[in-house]
KOLFIRO-736945 format. One record per residue (C-alpha): residue number from 1; residue in three letters; chain; x, y, z. Coordinates in Angstrom, 2 decimals. Example, Ala and Ser with C-alpha at 12.3 -4.5 7.8 and 13.67 -1.06 7.14 Angstrom:
2
   seq   type   mol         X         Y         Z
     1    ALA     A     12.30     -4.50      7.80
     2    SER     A     13.67     -1.06      7.14
END
This chain:
355
   seq   type   mol         X         Y         Z
     1    MET     A    -17.79     12.46     -1.51
     2    LYS     A    -19.78      9.57     -2.96
     3    TRP     A    -18.51      7.81     -6.06
     4    THR     A    -21.13      5.75     -7.90
     5    LEU     A    -21.12      3.68    -11.08
     6    ALA     A    -21.67      6.81    -13.17
     7    CYS     A    -18.55      8.35    -11.70
     8    ALA     A    -16.62      5.15    -12.36
     9    LEU     A    -17.72      5.23    -16.03
    10    ALA     A    -16.59      8.83    -16.33
    11    ALA     A    -13.26      7.83    -14.86
    12    ALA     A    -13.00      5.03    -17.41
    13    LEU     A    -13.22      7.62    -20.20
    14    LEU     A    -10.31      9.48    -18.67
    15    LEU     A     -8.36      6.26    -18.40
    16    ALA     A     -8.96      5.42    -22.06
    17    ALA     A     -7.88      8.87    -23.21
    18    ALA     A     -4.66      8.56    -21.24
    19    CYS     A     -3.71      5.39    -23.15
    20    GLN     A     -2.63      7.59    -26.08
    21    SER     A      0.32      8.82    -24.02
    22    ARG     A      1.64      5.36    -23.14
    23    PRO     A      5.16      4.68    -24.43
    24    GLN     A      5.53      2.17    -27.24
    25    PRO     A      7.09     -1.18    -26.34
    26    ALA     A     10.84     -1.19    -26.72
    27    ALA     A     13.84     -3.16    -25.62
    28    ALA     A     14.89     -2.48    -22.05
    29    PRO     A     17.57      0.22    -21.72
    30    ALA     A     21.03     -1.14    -21.10
    31    ALA     A     21.09      0.22    -17.55
    32    LEU     A     18.01     -1.87    -16.75
    33    ALA     A     19.14     -5.07    -18.44
    34    PRO     A     19.48     -7.04    -15.15
    35    TYR     A     15.69     -6.78    -14.72
    36    ALA     A     14.91     -8.24    -18.15
    37    GLN     A     14.50    -11.82    -16.90
    38    ALA     A     12.66    -10.96    -13.68
    39    ARG     A      9.58    -13.08    -13.17
    40    ASN     A      7.99    -10.60    -10.77
    41    ILE     A      8.44     -6.92     -9.98
    42    THR     A      6.78     -5.27     -6.98
    43    LEU     A      6.43     -1.82     -5.47
    44    PRO     A      6.31     -1.30     -1.70
    45    ALA     A      3.13     -1.67      0.31
    46    GLU     A      0.60      1.08     -0.32
    47    VAL     A      0.79      2.17      3.32
    48    GLY     A      4.53      2.86      3.02
    49    PHE     A      6.70      5.33      1.13
    50    ALA     A      7.91      3.99     -2.22
    51    PHE     A      9.82      7.22     -2.88
    52    SER     A     12.93      8.33     -1.02
    53    PRO     A     12.72     11.49      1.13
    54    ASP     A     14.26     13.55     -1.69
    55    ASN     A     11.98     11.97     -4.32
    56    GLN     A     15.03     10.84     -6.30
    57    SER     A     14.79      7.07     -5.77
    58    LEU     A     12.06      4.45     -5.85
    59    LEU     A     11.99      1.22     -3.85
    60    ILE     A     11.45     -1.83     -6.04
    61    GLY     A     11.38     -5.57     -5.38
    62    SER     A     12.48     -8.14     -7.96
    63    ASP     A     13.16    -11.86     -8.10
    64    GLU     A     15.94    -11.57    -10.67
    65    ALA     A     18.31    -13.48     -8.36
    66    GLY     A     17.27    -17.06     -8.96
    67    GLY     A     13.67    -16.63     -7.83
    68    VAL     A     14.59    -14.92     -4.54
    69    PHE     A     13.07    -11.49     -3.95
    70    ASN     A     15.42     -8.66     -3.05
    71    ALA     A     15.06     -4.91     -2.62
    72    TYR     A     16.54     -2.22     -4.87
    73    ALA     A     16.70      1.56     -4.96
    74    GLN     A     16.00      2.70     -8.52
    75    ALA     A     16.78      6.30     -9.52
    76    VAL     A     13.71      8.02    -10.96
    77    THR     A     15.93      9.25    -13.80
    78    GLY     A     16.21      5.61    -14.88
    79    THR     A     20.00      5.74    -14.96
    80    ASP     A     21.07      4.03    -11.76
    81    ARG     A     20.01      1.42     -9.24
    82    ARG     A     21.44      0.10     -5.98
    83    THR     A     21.02     -3.38     -4.54
    84    LEU     A     19.81     -3.03     -0.95
    85    THR     A     19.47     -6.70      0.02
    86    ARG     A     21.08     -9.87     -1.21
    87    GLY     A     20.07    -12.74      1.04
    88    ALA     A     18.90    -16.31      0.99
    89    ASP     A     15.38    -15.38      2.04
    90    ALA     A     12.83    -13.14      0.36
    91    ALA     A     13.20     -9.46      1.27
    92    PHE     A     10.41     -7.02      0.36
    93    ALA     A     11.05     -3.29      0.67
    94    ILE     A      8.18     -1.45      2.36
    95    SER     A      9.14      2.14      3.04
    96    TYR     A     11.89      4.70      3.27
    97    PHE     A     12.17      6.53      6.57
    98    PRO     A     11.07     10.19      6.40
    99    ALA     A     14.75     11.21      6.46
   100    GLY     A     17.95      9.44      5.50
   101    ASP     A     18.49      6.15      3.65
   102    ARG     A     17.11      3.66      6.17
   103    ILE     A     14.26      1.49      4.91
   104    VAL     A     11.58     -0.63      6.53
   105    MET     A     11.40     -4.10      5.00
   106    ARG     A      9.60     -7.40      5.37
   107    THR     A     11.53    -10.65      5.24
   108    ILE     A     10.16    -14.15      4.88
   109    GLU     A     12.00    -16.35      7.34
   110    ALA     A     12.89    -20.04      7.01
   111    ASP     A      9.72    -20.97      8.91
   112    GLY     A      7.62    -19.18      6.27
   113    HIS     A      6.55    -16.31      8.51
   114    GLY     A      7.04    -12.64      7.67
   115    HIS     A      9.11    -10.41      9.94
   116    ILE     A      9.50     -6.62      9.93
   117    GLY     A     13.03     -5.23      9.95
   118    VAL     A     15.04     -2.10      9.27
   119    ARG     A     17.97     -1.87      6.87
   120    PHE     A     20.55      0.70      7.94
   121    GLU     A     22.66      2.77      5.57
   122    ASP     A     25.62      0.40      6.04
   123    GLY     A     23.55     -2.62      4.96
   124    ILE     A     22.99     -4.09      8.43
   125    ILE     A     19.44     -5.38      8.93
   126    ARG     A     17.80     -5.41     12.35
   127    ASP     A     14.79     -7.67     12.94
   128    LEU     A     12.13     -5.78     14.89
   129    THR     A      9.94     -8.84     15.42
   130    PRO     A     12.27    -11.66     16.52
   131    GLY     A     10.92    -15.00     17.59
   132    THR     A      9.37    -18.07     16.05
   133    ASP     A      5.88    -18.53     14.61
   134    ILE     A      5.37    -14.76     14.47
   135    GLU     A      3.64    -13.10     11.53
   136    ALA     A      4.34     -9.37     11.35
   137    ARG     A      2.82     -6.63      9.19
   138    PHE     A      3.55     -2.95      8.58
   139    LEU     A      0.56     -0.60      8.99
   140    GLY     A      1.99      2.81      8.15
   141    TRP     A      3.69      5.90      9.53
   142    ARG     A      2.50      8.28     12.21
   143    SER     A      1.80     11.69     10.69
   144    ASP     A      4.77     13.34     12.42
   145    GLY     A      7.19     10.77     10.99
   146    ARG     A      8.60      9.96     14.42
   147    ALA     A      7.08      6.47     14.63
   148    PHE     A      5.50      3.77     12.53
   149    PHE     A      2.98      1.07     13.34
   150    ILE     A      3.34     -2.71     13.04
   151    THR     A      1.38     -5.75     14.16
   152    THR     A      2.41     -9.22     15.24
   153    SER     A      0.18    -12.27     15.45
   154    HIS     A      0.31    -15.96     16.32
   155    ALA     A     -1.86    -18.28     14.28
   156    ASP     A     -2.59    -20.52     17.26
   157    THR     A     -4.06    -17.75     19.42
   158    GLY     A     -6.13    -15.79     16.90
   159    THR     A     -5.00    -12.52     18.49
   160    SER     A     -2.77     -9.74     17.24
   161    MET     A     -0.81     -6.95     18.91
   162    ALA     A     -0.22     -3.46     17.55
   163    TYR     A      2.98     -1.56     18.32
   164    ALA     A      4.33      1.92     17.69
   165    VAL     A      8.01      1.76     16.74
   166    ASP     A     10.13      4.82     17.54
   167    ALA     A     11.87      5.95     14.33
   168    SER     A     15.07      6.90     16.16
   169    SER     A     15.58      4.18     18.77
   170    LEU     A     13.45      1.47     17.06
   171    GLU     A     11.98      0.65     20.47
   172    ARG     A      8.48     -0.83     20.42
   173    THR     A      5.55      0.41     22.48
   174    ALA     A      2.52     -1.88     22.75
   175    LEU     A     -0.72     -0.17     21.75
   176    TYR     A     -3.46     -2.78     21.84
   177    GLN     A     -4.06     -6.53     21.71
   178    ALA     A     -7.04     -7.42     19.56
   179    ASP     A     -9.11    -10.57     19.39
   180    GLY     A     -8.80    -10.72     15.61
   181    GLU     A     -6.77     -9.12     12.81
   182    ILE     A     -5.66     -5.51     13.20
   183    ASP     A     -6.32     -3.65      9.95
   184    ALA     A     -5.21     -0.06     10.56
   185    VAL     A     -4.03      2.56     13.03
   186    SER     A     -4.89      6.21     12.39
   187    ARG     A     -2.03      8.49     11.41
   188    ASP     A     -2.37     10.45     14.65
   189    GLY     A     -2.12      7.21     16.66
   190    ARG     A     -5.47      7.74     18.39
   191    TRP     A     -7.58      5.03     16.75
   192    LEU     A     -7.21      1.36     15.82
   193    ALA     A     -9.44     -0.86     13.67
   194    PHE     A     -9.63     -4.65     13.76
   195    THR     A    -11.79     -7.44     12.30
   196    ASN     A    -12.94    -10.56     14.12
   197    PRO     A    -14.89    -11.05     11.71
   198    ASP     A    -16.98     -7.91     12.40
   199    ILE     A    -15.28     -4.53     11.95
   200    ASN     A    -14.47     -2.69     15.18
   201    VAL     A    -12.66      0.47     16.25
   202    VAL     A    -10.87      1.28     19.50
   203    HIS     A    -10.02      4.73     20.89
   204    LEU     A     -6.46      4.08     22.08
   205    GLN     A     -6.32      7.17     24.28
   206    ALA     A     -9.62      6.56     26.08
   207    PRO     A     -9.44      5.68     29.81
   208    GLN     A    -10.69      2.22     28.89
   209    ALA     A     -9.85      1.15     25.33
   210    ALA     A    -13.02     -0.83     24.60
   211    PRO     A    -14.01     -2.01     21.09
   212    ARG     A    -16.88     -0.29     19.31
   213    LEU     A    -18.75     -2.15     16.55
   214    VAL     A    -18.66     -0.42     13.16
   215    ALA     A    -20.24     -3.02     10.88
   216    SER     A    -21.04     -6.70     10.73
   217    ARG     A    -19.17     -8.52      7.98
   218    SER     A    -20.98    -11.13      5.92
   219    GLY     A    -19.45    -14.31      4.62
   220    ARG     A    -19.18    -12.79      1.12
   221    ASN     A    -17.16     -9.80      2.21
   222    GLN     A    -13.47    -10.69      2.47
   223    GLN     A    -12.34     -7.15      3.25
   224    GLY     A    -12.32     -5.42      6.63
   225    ALA     A    -11.25     -1.85      7.38
   226    TYR     A     -9.39     -0.17      4.54
   227    GLU     A     -7.89      2.87      6.26
   228    PHE     A     -8.48      5.75      8.60
   229    ALA     A     -8.88      9.07      6.81
   230    PRO     A     -5.66     11.12      7.00
   231    ASP     A     -7.38     13.68      9.25
   232    GLY     A     -8.23     10.91     11.74
   233    ARG     A    -11.94     11.73     11.79
   234    SER     A    -13.33      8.68     10.02
   235    LEU     A    -12.73      5.08      9.06
   236    VAL     A    -13.19      3.76      5.51
   237    TYR     A    -14.37      0.16      5.62
   238    ALA     A    -15.81     -2.58      3.40
   239    ASP     A    -19.52     -3.39      3.30
   240    ASP     A    -21.67     -5.54      0.99
   241    ALA     A    -25.02     -5.24      2.75
   242    SER     A    -26.67     -3.13      0.02
   243    GLY     A    -25.79     -5.18     -3.07
   244    PRO     A    -23.78     -7.96     -4.69
   245    PHE     A    -20.47     -6.07     -4.59
   246    THR     A    -18.24     -4.99     -1.74
   247    GLU     A    -18.45     -1.22     -1.37
   248    ALA     A    -16.37      1.35      0.49
   249    TRP     A    -18.19      3.20      3.26
   250    ARG     A    -17.19      5.96      5.65
   251    TYR     A    -17.79      5.73      9.41
   252    ASP     A    -17.62      9.06     11.23
   253    LEU     A    -15.83      8.45     14.52
   254    ALA     A    -17.58     11.33     16.32
   255    SER     A    -21.18     10.92     15.11
   256    SER     A    -21.14      7.19     14.17
   257    GLU     A    -22.77      8.17     10.85
   258    HIS     A    -22.27      5.83      7.85
   259    THR     A    -22.01      7.21      4.29
   260    PRO     A    -20.97      5.56      0.99
   261    VAL     A    -17.60      6.41     -0.54
   262    MET     A    -17.30      4.12     -3.59
   263    GLN     A    -20.05      2.04     -5.19
   264    ALA     A    -19.25      0.33     -8.51
   265    GLN     A    -19.98     -2.78    -10.57
   266    ALA     A    -17.00     -4.53     -8.97
   267    ASN     A    -15.67     -5.24     -5.51
   268    VAL     A    -13.66     -2.50     -3.84
   269    LEU     A    -10.51     -4.40     -2.88
   270    SER     A     -8.48     -1.61     -1.31
   271    VAL     A     -8.66      2.10     -0.47
   272    THR     A     -5.56      4.16      0.32
   273    SER     A     -4.82      7.87      0.55
   274    SER     A     -1.86      9.90     -0.64
   275    PRO     A      0.50     11.46      1.96
   276    SER     A     -1.57     14.65      2.30
   277    GLY     A     -4.90     12.90      1.84
   278    ARG     A     -5.79     14.92     -1.26
   279    TYR     A     -5.86     11.81     -3.47
   280    ARG     A     -7.57      8.52     -2.78
   281    VAL     A     -6.71      5.30     -4.63
   282    PHE     A     -9.39      2.64     -5.21
   283    GLU     A     -8.52     -0.84     -6.47
   284    LEU     A    -11.50     -2.65     -8.02
   285    GLY     A    -11.96     -6.23     -9.17
   286    GLU     A    -13.35     -9.64     -8.32
   287    THR     A    -10.61    -11.05     -6.10
   288    THR     A     -7.56     -9.32     -7.60
   289    PRO     A     -7.38     -5.75     -8.96
   290    SER     A     -8.58     -5.26    -12.54
   291    ASP     A     -9.10     -1.49    -12.40
   292    VAL     A     -7.57      1.36    -10.44
   293    VAL     A     -9.23      4.76     -9.96
   294    VAL     A     -7.42      7.68     -8.32
   295    VAL     A     -9.71     10.52     -7.23
   296    ASP     A     -8.64     14.09     -6.49
   297    GLN     A    -10.68     14.86     -3.37
   298    GLN     A    -10.55     18.62     -4.09
   299    SER     A    -11.85     18.53     -7.66
   300    ASP     A    -13.81     15.25     -7.42
   301    ARG     A    -12.16     14.09    -10.65
   302    ALA     A    -10.12     11.03    -11.55
   303    LEU     A     -6.48     11.23    -12.59
   304    PRO     A     -5.80     10.24    -16.24
   305    LEU     A     -4.26      6.81    -15.72
   306    SER     A     -3.53      4.27    -18.44
   307    SER     A     -5.59      1.09    -18.64
   308    GLY     A     -3.87     -1.71    -16.75
   309    THR     A     -2.35      0.59    -14.14
   310    ARG     A     -1.57     -1.10    -10.83
   311    ASP     A      0.18     -0.23     -7.55
   312    VAL     A     -0.08      3.56     -7.70
   313    ARG     A      2.36      5.24     -5.31
   314    PHE     A      2.71      9.01     -4.73
   315    ASN     A      5.99     10.78     -4.11
   316    ARG     A      6.39     12.90     -0.99
   317    ASP     A      5.15     16.21     -2.44
   318    GLU     A      2.51     14.52     -4.63
   319    SER     A      3.94     15.93     -7.84
   320    GLN     A      4.54     12.48     -9.38
   321    ILE     A      3.27      8.93     -9.17
   322    ALA     A      4.96      5.59     -9.70
   323    PHE     A      2.91      2.71    -11.04
   324    ARG     A      3.12     -0.71    -12.62
   325    LEU     A      1.45     -1.65    -15.89
   326    ALA     A      0.02     -5.14    -15.72
   327    ASN     A     -1.35     -5.63    -19.23
   328    ASP     A      0.25     -6.58    -22.55
   329    PRO     A      2.59     -5.48    -24.00
   330    TRP     A      3.94     -4.17    -20.70
   331    PRO     A      3.47     -7.15    -18.39
   332    GLN     A      5.19     -5.77    -15.30
   333    ASP     A      6.96     -2.56    -16.30
   334    VAL     A      7.31      0.22    -13.71
   335    PHE     A      6.86      3.87    -14.68
   336    VAL     A      6.96      7.32    -13.11
   337    SER     A      4.76     10.12    -14.39
   338    ASP     A      3.48     13.58    -13.63
   339    LEU     A     -0.09     13.59    -12.35
   340    ASP     A     -1.47     14.84    -15.68
   341    GLY     A     -0.05     11.83    -17.53
   342    ALA     A      2.77     13.81    -19.12
   343    HIS     A      6.50     13.04    -18.93
   344    ILE     A      6.08      9.30    -18.49
   345    ARG     A      9.35      7.46    -17.93
   346    ARG     A      9.82      3.69    -17.78
   347    LEU     A     12.16      2.71    -14.96
   348    VAL     A     12.01     -1.08    -14.98
   349    HIS     A     11.25     -3.46    -17.83
   350    SER     A     10.43     -7.15    -17.70
   351    ASP     A     10.00     -9.58    -20.57
   352    ALA     A      8.19    -12.01    -18.28
   353    ALA     A      4.52    -12.73    -18.83
   354    GLN     A      2.08    -11.46    -16.21
   355    GLN     A      1.70    -14.06    -13.45
END
């Protein structure tokens, strides 16, 4: 599928029509009053699971506690929330495990570096990336749900290491050390992409895991690899060789063929797929997202999202989405909605101005 400017304009018409179904601004419900003074509200990373395994709760981050971020589980009914972390350092929820109430989280340590940890049902948090001067990132879950992928890097070496973390034992298995920044691991665990600054892929199960050049990255292009397709057959990466804007291109891992995926009058800042891969989310803008387009890969049509939608997250069966509205008069409110734009419910309200 190739999305061009014409497709983006058609999507914009759908987005404008959906604005009629947005709820009118109102005072925050009493159950959500603690969020009213939050300066920032976040949803988990797009590569994680914002929704719980039963689709009944949504992970949310907020700095309501004196400017310190903590993680919360918010019921999608809007009637209940649970505090998951309450610490001195910032704690950002990333993902629920495929089963149970454990969550993957990222904490900012006293030295300013981010670590990846797991919060157990009893509230105990285990750091999976102990040590000093380590910067860790979460890359996503393996398709069978039995492992997830993380990276660690040291600023002084310029290298990064990818690991698979067993979901049961939490033991790490080293996958590959890259001379650069690791961007993605395919959901089947067979492929890895990294940027140094050119975009490369590595077949992790080959007898000799040697890098293969995908594309050279110019000084204008600040993006690298976006994601591997859910079926593991291709890589979606950033390229600005054909025009003034960064575009999304597809690299076929078997044939090495390159084809465009999204070309618009704005930079493609991120590309992520829903759990099944049916839907693909594009964030567009100059340096920060100003537009979001969600494309149904089966129908080649955009979902009817409201203008100002940010941080789209699908639930496990792809029957609902959660999203944040980042424009006035809803500066950072979080909603859940059916995919057709009906039955919109506001879960979190903030009176704070958009940062």
